N, C-alpha and C positions, 0 to 999 in steps of 0.2 A: 317269521321268515328269516332265513340266513342272509348275511351280508353278501353283496355281489363281489366283494374284493377280499374276502377272508383269506384266500390262499393264492392270490394272484402273483405276488412277487416270488414266492417260493416255487410255484409251479412254472414260472417263466424260466428259471434257471434249469429246471429238469427238462423242460420241453426243448430248450436250446441245444442241450447235449444230445438229444435224440433226433434232431432234424437233419435230414440229408441236405448238404449244401450243394449249390450249383458250382461246378468247377470254375475256378478263376485262373487268370493268367499266372504263369510261373513268376515268382518273385525274383527280380533281377539281383545280380550279385552286388555287393556293396561297392559304392564308388570309392575312389582313392582320396576321399575328403576327410576321412576320420570318423564319419558317421557309421554306425553299425546297425543294420536292420535286424532286430531280434524280436521274435514272437514270444511274448511272455505267456500268452494263453491262446487257445484256439479261438479264432474269430467266430462270433455267432452270427446268425442271420440278421439282416437289417430289419425285417418284419417278422417278429416272432408271435405266433398265435397262442392265446391262452383262453381256454374255455372257462367262462364264469361259473362259479359254483351256485347255479340257480336253475331250478326246474319249474317251468311255468305251469300253473294249474290247468291252463287250456292252451291249445295251439296258438302260436304267435302269428299274426298276419302282417303287422307293420311295426317299425321301430325307427326312432329318430332321436338324436342327441345334439344339444347345443348348450353351451355355458354350464356344463356339468348337470344339466337337467335332462333325464331320460324319459321319453314318452313311448310306451309300448301298448299296442292294440292287440287284443286277442279275439279269437273266433266268436266269442259270445258278446262282441261289441262292448267290451269293458276296456277302458284305458287305464293302464297302470302307470302312475306318475311317481318317479323316483328321483329324489335329490341325491346325486352321487356323493355329495359331501356328508349326507346322513342316510346311507343306503338302508339302514335298518328301520326306516320310518316311511315305507311306501304308502301310496294313496291310490285308491281305486275309484274310478268315475264311470258310472253306467251311462251309455249313450242312447240306447234304444234298439229297435229291431233292424234298422237299415244297415246293409253291409258297408263297411268302410272302403272308400276308394283310395284316398291318400291322406297322409298327415303332413302338416306344414308347421314347423316351429321356428320362431324368429331367432336371430343370433343371441339375444339376451336370455332366451329361455322363459320369457314372461308370457308369451302369447302363442296359443296353439289353435290352428284352424283345421277342421276335419271336413273332408269332402266325402260324401256317400255316393254309392252307385245309383241311388234313387234321386240324385241331383238336389239333395239337401246339403246345406253348409252349416256347421256348428262351430261355436267359438268357446274355448276354455282358457281362462286366465290361470296364472300360476297358483293362485290361492283359491280359485273358484271350486266350489263343491259340486257344481252341476254345469254341464255343457248347455249353451244357449244357442238357439237357432237364429241364423242371420236371414231375416225375411227377404231382404232385397236381393240376396244372392240365390234365392230358391229358383230352381229350374236351370241352373248352370252346373256343369260337371267341371270342377276346378282341377287343372292339371299342373299349374305352377303359380308361384307367388314371388314377386320381387319386393323384398322387405326394405324398409327404410333404415339404412345402417346408422343414421345419425340419431335415431330414437333410442332413448334409454328409459323411458317412462314405463311404469308397470300398469298404468291405467289406460293408456291409449297406444295404438300401433303407429300413430301419425299417418302420413300419406303412404299408401302401398299400392302396388300394381298387382292385378289378378289376371292370370291367363286361363282361358277355358278350352274345352275340347273342340270348340267350333272355330277357334282362331281369333276370338275376341279378347281384347285387353281392356280391363276396367280399372278405374281408380276408385279407392274407397278409404275410409278411415274408421276404425272400430274402437269403441271405448268399452272397457269392461264394466258391466252393470253390477249393482249391489243387490245380492239375493234378498236382502231384507226389505227392499222397496215393494210396495203393494202394486202400484201402477208403474209399469216399466215401458219406456219408449224403446224404439229400435236401436240396437247397439251400433249399427253402421250409420255414421253421420250423413254420408251421401254415397251414391253408387252411380257412376257415370262411365260410359264407354269413351275411351280416348283413342283407340286404334283397332283396326281389323286386319289380321294377317290371312284371313280366309276368304278374301275377295274372289279368288279363283276357285274356291270350293272349300268346304269345311275341313280344317286341319287342326290338330291339337297344338297348343302352345306348350311344348315340353320343357322349356327352360326360360326363366325370366330373372334377370339380375339388374339392380339399379345401383349406380355409384355416383357419389358427389365428388367431382374432380376439383382441380385447382380453382380458386375463386376468380370471378370476373370483375371488371371494374364496375363502379357505381352500385355497389352492394347487390350485385346479381349473383345467382348461384348457377354454376355450370354442371349439368347432369349428363350421364352417359347410361344408356339402357341397351342391354343385349338380350335378344329374344331368339329362341330356336323353335323350329318345328322338326318333325322327323327327318326332313331333308334340307332345310334351309337355316341359315344363320343371319340375323338382322342386327344392325347397329344403328342406334338413334342418339344424336348428340344435340343438345339444345340448352338454352339459358332460361332460367325461371326468375323473374323479378322478385325482389323481396316483398313487394306488396301485392303479389299475384293472388287472385281468388281461385277457389276450387272449381274444377279440378286443376291442380297446379301443373300436372304433367302434360296437360293439353298444350302448354307452351313448347314442350319438346317435340310432340308429335304433329303439331298443326302444319308445319312446313312440308311434312311428308304426305299430306293429304292430296295436295295438288299434283305432285309428281310422285311416281312410285318409289318406295323406299328401296335403296340398294341392298342387295343381299348376296350371300355366298350359297350356292347350291351344289351339293355333291351327288353324284349319280348313285342310285340304289339306296334303299333304306328298308329297315325291317319294322316300320310302323311306329317306332318310338326312338327317342334319343335322350341324352343326359348332358346337362351343362354344369360345369363346376369351375369355380374361381378359387385361386390360392392366395391367401393373405399372409405375407411375412410377419414375423413378430415385430412389434413396435411400429407397425405401419397400418394406416387406416384404409389404404387403397390396395386393391389386388395387384399382384405382379405378373401373373400369367393365368391362362385359362385352358381348359380341355373340353372338347365337345365330342361325346361318344355318339357316332352315327353309323350308317350302313357300311361304307367302305373302310372305316377305321376311326382313329382318334385324331381329330383336328386340333392341333396344339399351337398356341401362339403366346406372345409376350405383349403386355400393355405398354403403351407409350402415351401417357396422358399429357405430356408436354407438347405433343404434336398438335398444331393449331388447325389441323384438317377438320372439316365439319362432317366427314363421312366415315372416317376410319381412325381408330386409336390403337390398332394392333400392329405388330411388326414381327418379323421372323416367324411367320406362321407356316406350318407345314402339316401334311397328313401322315400320321403314323399308322401303318397297316397293323392289323391285329396280329399278334405273334402266333406262330405255329408251335404247338407243344411238342417237346421231344420226349415226353413221358408216355409210357405205354398205357393204353386204355383211354387216352384223351380223345375227345371228339371235337371237331372243328365246328362249333356252333356259335351263334351270336351271344355276346355278353348280355347279361340281364341287368347289370348295374355297374357303376364306376365311381371312383373318387380319386383324388390326387393329393400328392404332397409336393414338396419343393422340387424334387428331381424325379419323381416316379408317378406313374399312373397305375392304380390298382383296379384290375378288371375282374368282375365276378361272373363266373360261368355257372351252369347248373350243378357242376360237381367239383369245382375248384376255384381258386383265386390265382390269377397270374399278375406278376409285377413286372412292369416294363419301364426301363429308364428312358426318359425323354431326351437325354443328351446324345446317347449313341443308338437309340431306338432298338435296344437289345432286351430280350427277356432275361431277367436276372434271377427270378425265383418263381416257383409254382407250388401252391399249397393245396393239396387234395383233401377234400372233406369226406369223412367216412359216412356211409349211408346210415349208420346208427344215430347220427346227430340230427337226422331229418332232412327235409328239403331246404336247399339254400334259397333264401328269399331276397336278401338285400344287403347293402353295405352303406355306411354313412360315416362322415367325419365331423367331429365337433369343431365348428368353425372357430370358436373362441379358445378352446383348450388344445386343439390339435389331435385329440385321441381318435382312433379308428375303431369302428365297431362293425361286425357282421352278425347276421342272425339267420337261423333256420326256424322252422315251425316249432322246434323243440329246444333249441339252445341259443345262447348268446355268447359271442366271442369278442375278445378285445385284443388288439395288436399292439405290441410294444415295439417302438421304433428305436433301433440301436445304431448310432453313428451313420445316419443316412448319407452323409456327404463324404465318407471315408475314401471312396474311389472316384469321387467326382473330379478331383484335381487331375487324375491321370487321363480322364476323358477330355477335359479341356486342353490338357497338354498335347494330346494326340491331334486335337483340332487346331493347335497353334494359338489358342486363346490363353496367352500366358498370364494376363492380369487376373482372369477368373480362376485359373489354376492356382495362383498364389493365394488368392482369397480363401481357398478351401484346404490349404495345407499350412496355415500359419502356425498351428499347434504341433506340427511335425517337422522338425528341422531337417531331417534326412530327405523327406519328400520335397520340401521347399528348396533344398540345395539342388535337387535334380531339375526342378523347374527353372531355377535361375541359370544353371549350367546350360540347359537346352536353349534358353532364351539368349544367353551370351553367344553361344555358337551360331545361333540363327542370325544374329546381327553381324557377327564376324563374316559369315558366308555372304551376307548381303553387302559387305564392305561398309557397314555402318560402324566403324571402329570405335568411335567415341561412346556410343551406347553399349557396345560390346564390352568395353573396358569397365564401365560402371557396373555392369551385371557380373562380370568375372570377379570383380573385387568383392562382391557380396557372397561368392561361393567359397567352398573349401577346396577348390582346385589348387594344385601345387603352384606356389608363388613363382618358382623358377620357370615352370612350364609356361605359364601365362605370359611372364615377362619376355621370355625368348620368342614367344609367338608374335608379340607386337614388334620386337626388335627385328625379327626376320622379315616382317611385313613393312619395316621402315616407317612405322607409325609412332613418331615421337610424342605427338600430342595425346594420342590414345594411351601411350605408356604413362605419360604424366598423370592423366586422369585415373588410371589404374592405381598408380602409386599413391596418389592423393587420397583416393577412397580407402585404400588399405591402411594408410596412415591414420585416417580418422577413426578406423575401427580398432586400433591398438589401445591397450589399456595403459593407464598412466605409469604403471610399474615397469612396463617393457621399454626401458630407456634406450637400450642398445639398438633394438629394432627401429625405434623412432628416429634415433640419430642417423642411422644408416639410410633410411628412406628420405629424411629431410635433406641430407647432403646430396643424395642422388638426384632429388628433385631440383635442388639449386643448380647443380651441374647441368641438368637438362634445360632448365630455363635459360641459363647463361649461354649455352651453346646455341639454342634457338634464337635468342636475342642477337647474338653476334652474327648469325647467318642472315637474319632478316635485316639487320642494320646495314649490311653491305649491298642490299638490293633495294633500289629506289622504288620498284613496283610493289615491294612487300612492306611499304611503310605503314599502311593501315593494320596489317597483320602484326607488325612489330609493336605498334601501340597497344593493340589488344593483349598480346602476350605479356608486354611489359606491365600493363595494369594488373593482369592475373598474377604475375610474379610478385608485385608489391602487396597485393591482397594476401598471397600465400605467406609472405614473410610477416605480415601483420597479424596473423592468427596467434592467439594467446598460447596455444599448444606448441606451435613452432618456436615462439620466443622462449618459452620455458625450456624447450629441448636444447636450444642453442645457447642458453645462458652460460653453460660451461664450456662452449666451443666457439666463443666469439672470435678469437684470433684465427682459427681455422677458416671461418667464413670470410673474414677480412682478406686472408691470403687467397682464397678461392675467387672472390670477386675481383681482387686486384690483378690476378693472373689473366683476367679477361679485359682488363683496362676499363671497367665499368665504374667510373667515378660517381656518377649520379646515384646508382644503386648502393654504392658503398656509403654515401652520405645518408641515403634513405634508411639503410640498415642500422647505421649508427644512431640515427634518431629513434628508431624503433627500440633499440636496446638501451636507450637513454644514455648513450655515450656522448653527452653534449660537449664535453671538453674536446673530443676529437673533431666534432663537427665545427665548433667555434674556431678552433685552430686552423682548420681547413679554409674556412671563409676568410679569416684574417690573412692567411698566407696568400690568398688570391685577391686581397684588397677589397673584398666584398664585406664592408663593415656593417652595412644595414642588415644583410642576411645574418651576420654573426650576432647582431643585437636581437633580431627576431628569435633566434635560437636561444639566446640568453634569457629572454623573457619567459620561456616555457617552463623550465624546471623551477623548483623551489630551493635549489642549492645556492645558498648565499656565497659560498666560497668561490663559485664561478664568477660572481660579480666582483669580488675582491681581486681575483686573479686577472681578469681581462679588462676591467674598467680603465686602468691607466693607459692602455693602448687605444681603446675606443674614445677616450676623452680627448685625445689629440686630433681626432678626425670628425667625430659626430657628437660633440658635447651636448647640443640641445636635445637630441633624441635620447641620449644616454641618461641625462638628468630626468627626462620625462619617465624613463623606465624605472629609475630609482624611486621617483615619487609614487609610481604605481605600486611599488613593493611595500610602501608604508613603513610600519615599524619592524618589518622583517629584517631589514638591513641595519647594520650598526654604522651610523654616520662616521664615527671616529676611525673605522677601518677604511673608509673611503677618502680620507684626507690625502693619502698618497696620490690618488687619482686626480683630486682637485689641484694639487700642487703642480701637476704636469703642465697645466696651462696658466698657472697663476702668474708666471713671469713672461707670458706672451705679450706681444705688442698690441694685440687686439683686445680692447676693453670689453667687447661683446662676449668674449669667452668668459671673462670674469663675471659678467652679469649672470651667466648660467650657474656659476658656483654660488653666487649670492642667492639665486632663486632656490637652489636646493637647500642651502643653509637656513634661509628664511622659512622654508617648509618644515625643517626639523625643529626650529625654535618656536615658530608661531602655531603650527598645527599639531606637531608631535610633542610639544612641551619638553623638548630635550633640554637637560640642565647640565650637560657635560661642559666643563670649562674650556676644553680644547676647541669644541665647536663654536662656542661664543667668542673666544679669543680670535679665531680665524675669521669669523663673520665680521667682527669689529675691525680687524685689519683690512679686510676687503672694502668695508664701508669707508674707512679712512683714506684708502688709496684710490678707489674707483667711484664711489657714490657717497661723497661727504654730505650730501643733502639729507641722507637717511640716518646719519650718525646720531644726531640729537634725538630723533624719534626713537631709535633703539635704546639709547641711554635712559630716556624718560620712561620707556616701557619697563626697563629693568628696575627702576625706582632709585631712591636715594638712601636706602638703608643698607649699610655695608654688608651685613650678614645675609641679605637676600639676593644680592646680585650674583650672576653666574659667570662673570668674566673676572680676569685678574686685574684688579684696580691699578696696580703699579705698572703692569704691562700696558694697560690701556692708556695710562697717563703718559708714559714714555712715547707710545705710538702717536698719540694726538699731538704731543709736543713736537715730534719730528716733522709732522705734516702741518704744523702751525694752526691746529684747530683749537683756538683759545677758549671758545665757548664750551667746547667739550671738556677741555682741561678744567675750567671753572666748575663744571658740573661734577667731574670726578673728584676734585678737591673737596667739595661739599659732602659728597658721599663718603669720603675717607674721614670726614670730621675736621679737615684742615681749613677752617673758615677764614682765618686771617690770610692764608695764601690765596684762597679763592677770591676774597675781596680785593686783595692787591692786584691779582691778575685781571679781575673783572674791571677794575678801574682803568686798565689799559684798553679795554674794549668798549665798555658802555657803563655809564653811571647807574642806569636802571638795573643792569645785570648785577652790579655790585650791591644795590639795595636788596635785590631778591636773595642774594647769598647771605647778606647780613641778617635777614629774617629767619634763616634756617635754624639757628640754635634757640629754640623756643623756651627751653627751661633754664637757660643760663642768661639772666638779664645783664650781668656784668659784662659777659663776653659780647652780648648783643650791643650794649652801649659802647663798648670799645670799638666794635666794627663800624658802628655808625659815626663814631668820632673820626675814624679814618676816612670815611666817605666825606664827612663835613670838611675835614682838613684839606682833602683833595679838591673839593669844590672851591674852597676859599683860596688855597694857595696856588693851585694849578690853573683854575679857571677864573679866579678873582670875581666870582659872581655872587654878590651878597644876597640877591633875591633867591637864587637856588639854595644858598646856605640856609636861608630862612625856611624854605620848603622842606629841607632835610630836617630842620628842627621840628616842624609840624608832623612829619611822617614818623618820627621816632619819639614816642612818649617818654622814653627814659632820658632823653637829652634835655638839658635846660640851657637857657641863654648864657648862663655863666660858664657852661662847659665849652662853648665854642668861641667865647669872647677872646681868649688868648690867641686864636688863630688869625684874628683880624689885624690889620696894620694900625699903627698909632694914629694916623691922620683921619681915620674913619669917624664921622660925627655920630652922635647918639641918636640923631633923627632916624637913622636906618634901623635902630633897635628899639625905638620907643614902644611900639606895639608889642613886641616880644617881651620887654621888661614889664610892662603893665600886665600882660597876661600871666607872667610868672608870679608877680606879686598877688594877683587875684587867686591864683591856685594855692599859694601859701596861706592866704586868709581863709579860704574854703577848707583847707586841710586842718587849720587850727580850730575852726568851728566844729568840724566833724569829731575831732578829738574831745572837745568839751561835751558834746552830746553823748559820746560813748562813756565818758567818766560819770555823767549824770545817771545814765541807765545802769551802770555797774553799781552805783551807790544804792539806787532803789532796789535792785535785785538782792543785794546783800541784806538790806533791811527786811525784805519779805522772807528770806531764808531764815533769818534769826527768829522771826515770828513763828514760822512753821516748826522750828526746832522746839521752841518753848511750848507750843501747843502739843507737840508730839510727846513731850515729857509728861504732860498731865492726862494723856489719853489712856483708857483702861478698858478691859473687857471682863464680863462676868462668866464664870465657868461653873456649871452645876455639877452636883455629885454624880449625876447619871450620864454626864457627857462621855462620849466614847471617841477613841482615836479613829480618824478618817481612814487610816491604813489597815490597822490590825483589828479594829472594831472591839478592843478591850477598853475598860474604864480608863479615862484619861488621867485621873488624879493618882493613879498607882505609882507613877514615876514622872520625872521631869518631862516637860512638854513645851510645844510652841503653839501660840494662838495667832492666827493671821487676821487682818481686817475683814477678809471675806468670810470669816467664821469657820474656816477649815482648821481643825486641830490635829496635831500629830505628836506622838511620843518622840523624844529626841532621837532615839535609835531608829524608829520607824521612818522618820523624815530623812535620816541619812541613807537608809536603804532605798527609799524612793528616789532620792536625788542622785545617788551614786552612779546608776547606769547611764545617766544623761551627761555626766561630766567628761571632760577631756582627760586624756591620760596624765597630762601635767597636773591638773587640778586633783585628780585621784591620788597621785603621788604626794602632793602637798597636804591633802587631807590626812593621808596615812601617817605622814611624819608629824603633823600637828597632834593627832590623836595619841601617838606614842609619847611625844613630849609631854602632853597633858597628863597621861597616866603616870609618868615618872614624877611629875611635880606633885600630883595629888597624893602619891604614896609617901612622899616625904614632907607633906605640908604640916603635919602635926609637930614635927621636930624642928623644921627649918622654915617656918612661916615667915620669919622676919630677916632671914639671912640674905645678904646682898648677892645678887646674881653677877655673872661675869660682865654683863653689860651695864651694870650700875643701877638697876632697879630691883625691887623686892620680888621674891618668887610669887607672892600673891598678885602683884601687878602683872607678872609674866603670865600667870594662869588666866587672869582676866583678858589679857591681850590675845592669848591663844583662843579663848572662847569667842572673842569678838571676830577673830579671823575665821573660825569655824562657822560662826553665824553668817558671816558675809558669803561664805561658800554655799551653805545648805539652806539658810533661812532668808536669803535676800528677797525671795518672792515665794508665793504659794506654788507648790509643785503641781497642783491641780488647776490653777487659774492663770499662771504666769506664762512666760515665754517658753518654758520647758515643755509644757503641754502642747503649745502651738507648733514647736519644732518637731515633736514626735507624732504628728498626725499621720505621717506616711509610714510609720514603723509598724510592722506586723505585731499582733497580739502575742504571738509565740515566736521567739527568736529562732533562726535557722538551726543553731547548734543545740537548741533544746527541743526541736520538733519531734525527733524520734522518741526521745524519752517521754515526752508528753503523750504522744500517741499510744505508747505501750502502757502508760498509766491508766488510759481510758479503756483498755481492753478488758 
């Protein structure tokens, strides 16, 4: 069998060129906006019919399509099942002998229910090979089914509603059975009536739709059911609890049992009707519906946000059936209907008519030739959106081309600008027409602000629109128009941007000046002023004005607006101008606030001298906030401004900043330390010694000038500080002499400073002792000095005492001194005894070493080169390691220092010279008075001391080389290449 779509696309193009188009309104002339309306090709029909290349083996009776699954019933009760994604693999299912009444296919295409005229109901799954009878539905003629849109299962339909020819609505759930099971239970899980529309008499349920709308609280599900009969339309709204038992839809219908359900009834019907929902793409709920009934098409929009319990539709209206303007057309009732987003497609016995639901006009009419057979029906794939019609001999598919292309114009004519814009977003020329019409509409309604916004989005002449608002004296609207135009300019259009910005600034300033003079317009002034500042703050405006700052200053100054001039200067980061302005007006705190904002340190250096004279505390706090950003040395001129002030509190602020630099920033600049020391000496002498002690007493480590500090402390009579500085400078004698004028203990501390020079220390203590004896005449204190300094003896200080002093005062000191001498003599004796014993032991070791020997076998090998040891001179170590003389030198040489290497080289050269002349000059005296043989022996001993002092494998050399790599860095590459 041939594919249904083999020639579809090619034939569509041919059919489009041969179709007679319905006349359309004349295209308007291009607007003066710059857009040019040009037809690149002739427009094709919105709905183009294409006959499918398929000839049914038997007459077609029914056809339905959903989710690309086509179900076709033929006159011999055979259902042809075609997956449109694989149309070359059709599947036939034989039903039986009963004539088919209707086919119902769920939106997923998985479940097909067949109603027969003999009131039997069959079920066929997507993969089923045989239709199965639904026993509980037997005896009912099914006219409609409300599918469960939430269901996606292939094995069950979930809860569905079934409408019969007698007005009954049942609820059931069908599960597909497995053909391989021998014993099969009923497919329908349950079958219960939930409502009756035929209480006043049997009437068929022609349409039935079920929708799950927005969720309700407490895990409840809110459902909406719409049902139709030939003349009535019903709406049911209810909530189904999550734990509800079957039948679940009884929860929706039960409240309508007590009171009659509300319905819409239209006069006149032709015994049948058709209900259709339209589902937009990417949405799970329908947007609008159409009901084909006797007087026409009842069309409406859904509003599921409406909390009403009776009606979820709005904007409903009756569209009368169109009268055909084609010859041979007969005004008969339509036999079927389907709908798209903007159109209703009505199928008549000989043609299909397309009516737009927006303007209720007939836009197209497609006549079917009699050779195609009798027209039977039309359907739309709810999932894929494709439209199908069929006769008893043919199948047709409609291609929808730009359905919304004229919708914008219809909305525009109705004044629905928002919807008109939605449907011409991809056509700038049409969008411009809509925006222009909307702008003119608001201008006529005197809503000038809105009009300005929309005019700015059009391509209408700039001058024309501007003059329009100027003539209407609408400055605010003009500002809005210019602002909107400005935001639409490209970054490259500098000239236009500058012109608009300057014009806007002038308009703002004029309005502000006008409102400022009127007390009743104060609120308006504040609003406009806020808008003006926001306008200036825009980055685009700042970038535009960066090259025209002086012009803006002049413009603002011409209006006398100082506040906005300062604001603009801040925006342009012209902080120097702002700070100068505040200082001129003695507003030093505001100047400091501005100074804090930028990261420009030069501004601090420039304005700090002035600010320090008025707000030193706040300025120092600002300096400290900057941390290491500022150079303290450059701030010294500002500190000096109030250094000579009579108020010491200002000096405290300088000290606070300098302490911050020294203690927290670890500043080491001498100027900073010198100035801090000067302030300490003058204003806070209690902190002077603490500072000096923190600096330490090592001359190279202090950061202040010692000579300057000494002179400064001497001027202010800070003697303790002078003593400390003297000791730091190493002038201990001057320090002790000055300290004796202050405190003897201070002198003692100074005398202890030269730790490595005992003679100097003794000299200093003698000065202290002499001062105690001569100046204070205190023998007891002199004795204490003697005890405090171990270097002093009683005999050192005796000359300082007067002649009349009795020995009783020194008896203890003299006895102690004699005891020390005796102890020292005994110590020397013990040392001499230990030295004698050590010398005796060394002589014994030497004698023993002379008699020590080792045995070397003929097969012994060198520990380095692994060659026989006795082949040349060698060394034998007590650890039994043996080395050839040259091998040992090679092993030791890398571990020697450069000096020892050089010494070894010189010794080896000298040894070679001596050995070459030994045969002739063996007994000749050398220059130093010894024989050459003795010199050779001496050189060998020196070489032995260098190379053979210890075993290279067991001694300190091996221990020191434990962290050295096996391969030296300079030999690494060569070694690696040798391994390749």
